[in-house]
C-alpha atoms as an extended CHARMM CRD file, in Angstrom:
* protein
*
       152  EXT
         1         1  MET       CA              0.1700000000        0.0810000000       -0.1760000000  PROA      1               0.0000000000
         2         2  ALA       CA              1.4520000000        3.5500000000       -0.7570000000  PROA      2               0.0000000000
         3         3  ARG       CA              3.2740000000        5.4340000000        2.0310000000  PROA      3               0.0000000000
         4         4  SER       CA              1.3660000000        8.8190000000        1.2540000000  PROA      4               0.0000000000
         5         5  LEU       CA             -2.2110000000        7.1420000000        3.1350000000  PROA      5               0.0000000000
         6         6  PRO       CA             -4.7590000000        9.9450000000        3.1150000000  PROA      6               0.0000000000
         7         7  PRO       CA             -6.4470000000       11.6990000000        5.9350000000  PROA      7               0.0000000000
         8         8  VAL       CA             -8.7470000000        9.6800000000        8.1350000000  PROA      8               0.0000000000
         9         9  GLU       CA            -11.7820000000       11.5210000000        7.5770000000  PROA      9               0.0000000000
        10        10  ALA       CA            -10.9130000000       10.0790000000        4.6700000000  PROA      10              0.0000000000
        11        11  LEU       CA            -11.1940000000        6.9100000000        4.7590000000  PROA      11              0.0000000000
        12        12  VAL       CA            -13.8820000000        5.9380000000        7.4930000000  PROA      12              0.0000000000
        13        13  ARG       CA            -17.5890000000        6.8090000000        7.2930000000  PROA      13              0.0000000000
        14        14  HSD       CA            -17.4380000000        7.9130000000       11.0000000000  PROA      14              0.0000000000
        15        15  SER       CA            -17.6420000000       11.9220000000       11.0360000000  PROA      15              0.0000000000
        16        16  GLY       CA            -17.9540000000       14.8200000000       14.1290000000  PROA      16              0.0000000000
        17        17  THR       CA            -17.6200000000       13.5200000000       17.4750000000  PROA      17              0.0000000000
        18        18  MET       CA            -18.0560000000        9.7830000000       16.4720000000  PROA      18              0.0000000000
        19        19  LEU       CA            -14.2610000000       10.1830000000       14.5270000000  PROA      19              0.0000000000
        20        20  LEU       CA            -12.8470000000        8.7960000000       17.4910000000  PROA      20              0.0000000000
        21        21  ILE       CA             -9.0030000000        8.0170000000       16.3140000000  PROA      21              0.0000000000
        22        22  ASP       CA             -6.6380000000       11.2070000000       14.5700000000  PROA      22              0.0000000000
        23        23  ARG       CA             -4.3530000000        9.5060000000       11.6630000000  PROA      23              0.0000000000
        24        24  LEU       CA             -4.3380000000        6.0640000000        9.9810000000  PROA      24              0.0000000000
        25        25  VAL       CA              0.1350000000        6.2130000000       10.4130000000  PROA      25              0.0000000000
        26        26  GLU       CA              0.1950000000        2.3830000000        8.9030000000  PROA      26              0.0000000000
        27        27  ALA       CA             -1.1070000000       -0.0770000000        5.6940000000  PROA      27              0.0000000000
        28        28  SER       CA             -0.3210000000       -2.5050000000        4.5270000000  PROA      28              0.0000000000
        29        29  ALA       CA             -2.7160000000       -6.6140000000        3.1710000000  PROA      29              0.0000000000
        30        30  THR       CA             -2.9980000000       -7.7230000000        6.4050000000  PROA      30              0.0000000000
        31        31  HSD       CA             -2.1810000000       -5.0680000000        8.8170000000  PROA      31              0.0000000000
        32        32  ALA       CA             -2.8250000000       -1.1620000000        9.8020000000  PROA      32              0.0000000000
        33        33  VAL       CA             -1.8860000000        1.4370000000       12.8760000000  PROA      33              0.0000000000
        34        34  SER       CA             -3.6610000000        4.2770000000       13.2350000000  PROA      34              0.0000000000
        35        35  GLU       CA             -2.9410000000        7.1110000000       16.3810000000  PROA      35              0.0000000000
        36        36  VAL       CA             -5.0880000000        8.4590000000       19.0920000000  PROA      36              0.0000000000
        37        37  GLU       CA             -4.1390000000       11.7040000000       20.5420000000  PROA      37              0.0000000000
        38        38  ILE       CA             -6.1540000000       11.6030000000       23.9020000000  PROA      38              0.0000000000
        39        39  SER       CA             -6.7460000000       15.6630000000       25.5700000000  PROA      39              0.0000000000
        40        40  GLU       CA            -10.4140000000       17.1760000000       26.6020000000  PROA      40              0.0000000000
        41        41  SER       CA            -12.3920000000       17.4320000000       23.5920000000  PROA      41              0.0000000000
        42        42  SER       CA            -11.6920000000       14.0310000000       22.7110000000  PROA      42              0.0000000000
        43        43  SER       CA            -14.9790000000       12.1920000000       22.9330000000  PROA      43              0.0000000000
        44        44  PHE       CA            -15.2400000000       10.8590000000       26.2890000000  PROA      44              0.0000000000
        45        45  TYR       CA            -13.2690000000       11.9090000000       27.8780000000  PROA      45              0.0000000000
        46        46  ARG       CA            -14.1120000000       13.0170000000       31.9860000000  PROA      46              0.0000000000
        47        47  GLU       CA            -12.2670000000       15.6940000000       33.3470000000  PROA      47              0.0000000000
        48        48  GLY       CA            -10.1510000000       14.1880000000       36.3760000000  PROA      48              0.0000000000
        49        49  ALA       CA            -10.1580000000       10.2690000000       34.2070000000  PROA      49              0.0000000000
        50        50  GLY       CA             -9.4930000000       10.2540000000       30.9110000000  PROA      50              0.0000000000
        51        51  VAL       CA            -11.5960000000        7.9510000000       28.9070000000  PROA      51              0.0000000000
        52        52  PRO       CA            -12.2100000000        5.4450000000       29.5920000000  PROA      52              0.0000000000
        53        53  ALA       CA             -9.5000000000        1.9780000000       28.3400000000  PROA      53              0.0000000000
        54        54  TYR       CA            -13.6700000000        0.0640000000       26.8480000000  PROA      54              0.0000000000
        55        55  VAL       CA            -13.4700000000        2.6510000000       23.6710000000  PROA      55              0.0000000000
        56        56  GLY       CA            -10.6760000000        0.8760000000       23.1120000000  PROA      56              0.0000000000
        57        57  LEU       CA            -13.1240000000       -1.5650000000       21.5530000000  PROA      57              0.0000000000
        58        58  GLU       CA            -13.7310000000        1.3270000000       19.0910000000  PROA      58              0.0000000000
        59        59  TYR       CA            -10.3860000000        2.6780000000       18.6520000000  PROA      59              0.0000000000
        60        60  MET       CA             -9.8690000000       -0.9430000000       17.2340000000  PROA      60              0.0000000000
        61        61  ALA       CA            -13.3670000000       -0.9250000000       15.0700000000  PROA      61              0.0000000000
        62        62  GLN       CA            -11.8240000000        2.8120000000       13.1960000000  PROA      62              0.0000000000
        63        63  THR       CA             -8.4040000000        1.9090000000       13.1200000000  PROA      63              0.0000000000
        64        64  ILE       CA             -9.9130000000       -1.4890000000       10.8090000000  PROA      64              0.0000000000
        65        65  ALA       CA            -12.2160000000        0.5610000000        9.1190000000  PROA      65              0.0000000000
        66        66  ALA       CA             -9.5370000000        3.1790000000        8.0570000000  PROA      66              0.0000000000
        67        67  TYR       CA             -7.5780000000       -0.1900000000        6.6570000000  PROA      67              0.0000000000
        68        68  ASP       CA            -10.3020000000       -1.0160000000        4.7430000000  PROA      68              0.0000000000
        69        69  GLY       CA            -10.7430000000        2.4010000000        4.0420000000  PROA      69              0.0000000000
        70        70  ALA       CA             -7.1900000000        2.5410000000        2.4550000000  PROA      70              0.0000000000
        71        71  LEU       CA             -7.2940000000       -0.6060000000        0.6760000000  PROA      71              0.0000000000
        72        72  ARG       CA            -10.8770000000        0.7420000000       -1.4440000000  PROA      72              0.0000000000
        73        73  ALA       CA             -9.0510000000        4.2330000000       -2.4430000000  PROA      73              0.0000000000
        74        74  GLU       CA             -6.1780000000        2.1410000000       -3.8230000000  PROA      74              0.0000000000
        75        75  SER       CA             -8.9910000000        1.0200000000       -6.7410000000  PROA      75              0.0000000000
        76        76  GLY       CA            -10.6680000000        4.6930000000       -6.3030000000  PROA      76              0.0000000000
        77        77  THR       CA            -13.3350000000        3.1500000000       -4.4820000000  PROA      77              0.0000000000
        78        78  PRO       CA            -15.6330000000        4.6270000000       -1.5240000000  PROA      78              0.0000000000
        79        79  PRO       CA            -15.3590000000        3.5610000000        1.6840000000  PROA      79              0.0000000000
        80        80  ALA       CA            -17.6810000000        1.0470000000        2.4040000000  PROA      80              0.0000000000
        81        81  ILE       CA            -20.1720000000        0.6120000000        5.9760000000  PROA      81              0.0000000000
        82        82  GLY       CA            -19.2440000000       -1.9470000000        8.1600000000  PROA      82              0.0000000000
        83        83  PHE       CA            -20.7280000000       -3.6170000000       11.0640000000  PROA      83              0.0000000000
        84        84  LEU       CA            -17.5980000000       -5.2660000000       14.4020000000  PROA      84              0.0000000000
        85        85  LEU       CA            -19.7210000000       -7.6000000000       15.9100000000  PROA      85              0.0000000000
        86        86  GLY       CA            -17.9460000000       -7.9730000000       18.2900000000  PROA      86              0.0000000000
        87        87  THR       CA            -14.7160000000       -8.7090000000       20.7120000000  PROA      87              0.0000000000
        88        88  ARG       CA            -13.0810000000      -11.5310000000       22.3620000000  PROA      88              0.0000000000
        89        89  ARG       CA            -10.5280000000      -11.3820000000       25.6700000000  PROA      89              0.0000000000
        90        90  TYR       CA            -10.6070000000       -7.5650000000       25.2860000000  PROA      90              0.0000000000
        91        91  ASN       CA             -7.8590000000       -7.4150000000       28.3990000000  PROA      91              0.0000000000
        92        92  SER       CA             -7.0510000000       -3.8950000000       28.9650000000  PROA      92              0.0000000000
        93        93  SER       CA             -4.2660000000       -3.3770000000       32.2570000000  PROA      93              0.0000000000
        94        94  ARG       CA             -5.8150000000        0.2760000000       32.9340000000  PROA      94              0.0000000000
        95        95  GLY       CA             -9.1290000000        1.6830000000       33.5540000000  PROA      95              0.0000000000
        96        96  HSD       CA             -8.4030000000        5.2300000000       31.6390000000  PROA      96              0.0000000000
        97        97  PHE       CA             -6.8410000000        6.4970000000       28.4700000000  PROA      97              0.0000000000
        98        98  ALA       CA             -4.2300000000        9.8560000000       30.6610000000  PROA      98              0.0000000000
        99        99  ARG       CA             -4.9530000000       13.5750000000       28.3730000000  PROA      99              0.0000000000
       100       100  GLY       CA             -1.5730000000       13.8690000000       27.3770000000  PROA      100             0.0000000000
       101       101  GLU       CA             -1.8970000000        9.6490000000       25.8650000000  PROA      101             0.0000000000
       102       102  THR       CA             -0.4320000000        8.5420000000       22.6180000000  PROA      102             0.0000000000
       103       103  LEU       CA             -1.9690000000        5.8130000000       21.7970000000  PROA      103             0.0000000000
       104       104  ARG       CA             -0.9700000000        2.7220000000       18.7540000000  PROA      104             0.0000000000
       105       105  VAL       CA             -3.5960000000        0.6790000000       17.8650000000  PROA      105             0.0000000000
       106       106  ARG       CA             -2.5040000000       -1.8270000000       15.5480000000  PROA      106             0.0000000000
       107       107  VAL       CA             -3.9890000000       -4.8340000000       13.7960000000  PROA      107             0.0000000000
       108       108  ASP       CA             -3.3150000000       -7.3680000000       12.3310000000  PROA      108             0.0000000000
       109       109  MET       CA             -5.7140000000       -9.5140000000       10.4330000000  PROA      109             0.0000000000
       110       110  THR       CA             -6.4630000000      -13.2660000000       10.6190000000  PROA      110             0.0000000000
       111       111  PHE       CA             -9.4850000000      -14.3440000000        8.8820000000  PROA      111             0.0000000000
       112       112  ASN       CA            -11.2720000000      -13.0510000000        5.3810000000  PROA      112             0.0000000000
       113       113  GLU       CA            -14.2660000000      -14.6470000000        4.4050000000  PROA      113             0.0000000000
       114       114  ASN       CA            -17.3320000000      -14.0940000000        2.4920000000  PROA      114             0.0000000000
       115       115  GLY       CA            -17.4960000000      -10.7080000000        3.7530000000  PROA      115             0.0000000000
       116       116  MET       CA            -16.1290000000      -11.4330000000        7.6810000000  PROA      116             0.0000000000
       117       117  ALA       CA            -12.9030000000      -10.7860000000        8.7140000000  PROA      117             0.0000000000
       118       118  ALA       CA            -11.0980000000      -11.2380000000       12.4080000000  PROA      118             0.0000000000
       119       119  PHE       CA             -8.5810000000       -8.9790000000       13.6220000000  PROA      119             0.0000000000
       120       120  ASP       CA             -6.2160000000       -8.9070000000       16.7710000000  PROA      120             0.0000000000
       121       121  GLY       CA             -5.8940000000       -5.8240000000       17.5460000000  PROA      121             0.0000000000
       122       122  THR       CA             -3.3630000000       -3.7790000000       20.0300000000  PROA      122             0.0000000000
       123       123  ILE       CA             -3.4470000000       -0.6410000000       21.8800000000  PROA      123             0.0000000000
       124       124  ARG       CA              0.1990000000        0.5890000000       23.1510000000  PROA      124             0.0000000000
       125       125  ILE       CA              1.7830000000        3.8180000000       24.9070000000  PROA      125             0.0000000000
       126       126  GLY       CA              4.9100000000        4.4180000000       24.7840000000  PROA      126             0.0000000000
       127       127  GLY       CA              6.2750000000        1.4460000000       25.0280000000  PROA      127             0.0000000000
       128       128  GLU       CA              3.7000000000       -1.2120000000       26.5570000000  PROA      128             0.0000000000
       129       129  GLU       CA              1.0010000000       -2.4290000000       24.8260000000  PROA      129             0.0000000000
       130       130  CYS       CA             -2.0520000000       -1.7750000000       27.7420000000  PROA      130             0.0000000000
       131       131  VAL       CA             -5.1470000000       -3.4890000000       25.5550000000  PROA      131             0.0000000000
       132       132  ALA       CA             -5.2690000000       -6.7590000000       23.5160000000  PROA      132             0.0000000000
       133       133  ALA       CA             -8.8600000000       -8.4480000000       22.0310000000  PROA      133             0.0000000000
       134       134  THR       CA             -9.6470000000       -9.5420000000       18.8500000000  PROA      134             0.0000000000
       135       135  ILE       CA            -12.2220000000       -7.8800000000       16.8520000000  PROA      135             0.0000000000
       136       136  ASN       CA            -15.0630000000       -9.5480000000       15.0800000000  PROA      136             0.0000000000
       137       137  VAL       CA            -15.8320000000       -8.0450000000       11.7710000000  PROA      137             0.0000000000
       138       138  TYR       CA            -18.2740000000       -7.8700000000        8.5530000000  PROA      138             0.0000000000
       139       139  ARG       CA            -18.4060000000       -5.9210000000        5.4490000000  PROA      139             0.0000000000
       140       140  PRO       CA            -21.2210000000       -6.6370000000        2.9100000000  PROA      140             0.0000000000
       141       141  GLU       CA            -20.2270000000       -7.7690000000       -0.1070000000  PROA      141             0.0000000000
       142       142  ASP       CA            -20.9440000000       -4.2680000000       -1.7880000000  PROA      142             0.0000000000
       143       143  GLY       CA            -19.8540000000       -1.6280000000        0.6890000000  PROA      143             0.0000000000
       144       144  SER       CA            -24.0980000000       -0.8080000000        1.6190000000  PROA      144             0.0000000000
       145       145  PHE       CA            -26.1550000000       -1.9040000000        3.2160000000  PROA      145             0.0000000000
       146       146  ASP       CA            -30.1320000000       -1.9780000000        2.8440000000  PROA      146             0.0000000000
       147       147  MET       CA            -32.8780000000       -2.0150000000        4.7730000000  PROA      147             0.0000000000
       148       148  PRO       CA            -35.5560000000       -4.4140000000        4.5470000000  PROA      148             0.0000000000
       149       149  GLY       CA            -37.8570000000       -2.7490000000        2.2490000000  PROA      149             0.0000000000
       150       150  GLU       CA            -35.4680000000       -0.5700000000        1.4810000000  PROA      150             0.0000000000
       151       151  THR       CA            -35.1640000000       -0.4980000000       -2.4270000000  PROA      151             0.0000000000
       152       152  THR       CA            -31.7560000000        1.2410000000       -4.6680000000  PROA      152             0.0000000000
């Protein structure tokens, strides 16, 4: 994948306060790395505590979305809708991410078939791994989702 990555806003369908990752810094055919800067303006920030560590699940999910968006951008295809199906073994060594910390979120694909995929995810702060999980996702083949009764 190209070294020069588009802004994360161009790679995911999230926007405004629901776009939680700040930038995609690395992407290949099998993995991606994003960064998140924790500040008072971070979504879900709690004064005196920071951002709850369980929000790390969404940081991983949005990194997967940015990974998919980067792959699609190479072929000129816009970002697609995807679904977070669940997680297994979400382990965190801390309760919150503190103001001023830079989180490095990495996802590695371990399975990909018929729109279903699994990723091993980690969050590091400095050299310390503080979160690990397995994330399961689904993306419809055409990247869209029709609600029952809708026609396109």
